[in-house]
C-alpha positions, 0 to 999 in steps of 0.5 A: 500500500501507500506505507510500503511505497513511501518507505521503499521509495522515499525513506529507505534511500536516506535511512542509515538504520531501519529497525522494524520488528518482524511484523512491520518488516513483513508488511513493508517488504510484502513478504511473509516472515516466519523464520530466519530465511524469510528475514534474509529475503525481507532484509535484502529488499530494504537494502536494495531499496537504499537503506544502509542497514536494517535490523529486523527484530525477532521478538514477534517470531515464535521460539525460545529466544528473541534474536535480531538480525542485522543486514548491510551490504557486507554484513549479515549478523545475528544478535541473540537474546533470551525471550523474557517472560511478560508483555513489555511496553517501549522496547522498540523505542528504547532500543532504537534510541540506545543505538542512535546514542551509541552511533552518535558517540562513535561506535560502529553499527555492530558495537552500538547494537550489541551494547544497546541490546545488553542494556535493553535486556537488563531494563526488561529483567528489572521491569515492573508492572503497575497495579491494574496493568499486565504490560510491564514498564522498562526499568530506566534507572541505570543504578538498578539495571544488571546488564549482562556482560555479553549476549553471545549465547553461551555466555549469556546463558551462564550469566542468566542461570547464575543470576537466577540462582543468586536470587534464590541464595538470598532466601537460603542464606543465614548470617552464620553461613557468610565467612568474614572474607565474604561469599563468591559464587561462580559458573563456568562456560562448558569449555572454560580454560581460564578465570575469564571463562567463569562468571562470578559475583563482582565483589563478595557477599558480606551480608544478606542485604548485599545480594541485590547490589551485587553484579555478575561478570566474567573473570570476577573471582580468582578463588572460586574460578580456581576451585571450578577449573581444578574440578573441571580437569577431572570432570568437565561437568563440575562447572559451578561452586560457592564458598561458605563459612566453616562450621562443624554443624554445616559439615554434619548437615551435608553428611546427613544429607548423604553428600560426599564431603572431603577435607584438606589440611593447609599445613600439608601443602607443599612448599612449591605449590603455586595455588592452595586451592588448586593443590587442595581441591586437586588432592581430595579429588585424587584421593576419592577419585571423583569430584566431591560435593563439599570440600572444606578446610579448617584454616591455618595462620591468617587463613579462615576455615572455609567450605566449598560446595561444587556442582554441575550448575548453580541450580544443583548448588542451590539444591545441595545448599537447601538440603543442608540448611534444612538440617541445620 
């Protein structure tokens, strides 16, 4: 119709970036959009009409994710994002405004979109519903937004799962479980090789009130990363760990829950050891020939006694902790 003709003949040739959702793109391109191949065809029409770039947003396409697709003369790129539950108002306007802002200060088209998508996801995750309305409003206060460190699919999933578990931790933690040095909680990528491949709490939890103010990022914790990386050398599925304050009660509670509980003694650490955690975790794994559920030590001069819970993922850590706390 007239809308289609007006865009293709008058607006496309002077537009730098066009950001329709799938329904809008379908209407303007005059083609049905149900999958990625349809998006390829539709996006090419906009480029041929003169747009420098088109970003077709996939939120209206059925599926478990909400992937956006960028097309340019020499670019075809997908920007993954999860499908966040709920009906939101203002996502399209917020995204295009964010992208325009990043472009204005010199970011490339791909960098601008990637950064803007991350912020939008954070705004949606912290969105709120007004009384009497089903549609959610985006969270627009920067200090209240937990922005994912990456939208690369595997990294995002690790971040998101750890984030959900962190919310559960706040319901389980008791003050006596928090060590003086604080708690950290980590989750590794499936092929983690270094600390930078492990998402953890930025800073540490020193009180239950700390939890809502803690953000997650990759490479944030050397302690928990060393525990996980050492465990993964024996079992690649042992990708998550948390540290807790030591107490005989807690250890007994884990044992009563039929978890494999092991101990190492810091006084036995070889003088040429480069890492206490690598040596300690590694030595108990060698002893029991598997990755324990719990590894603890009773400390030493200047070193606080500590308990470490190891699992395949944050959900398993929460499950183990919940069972132990129930028996305290």
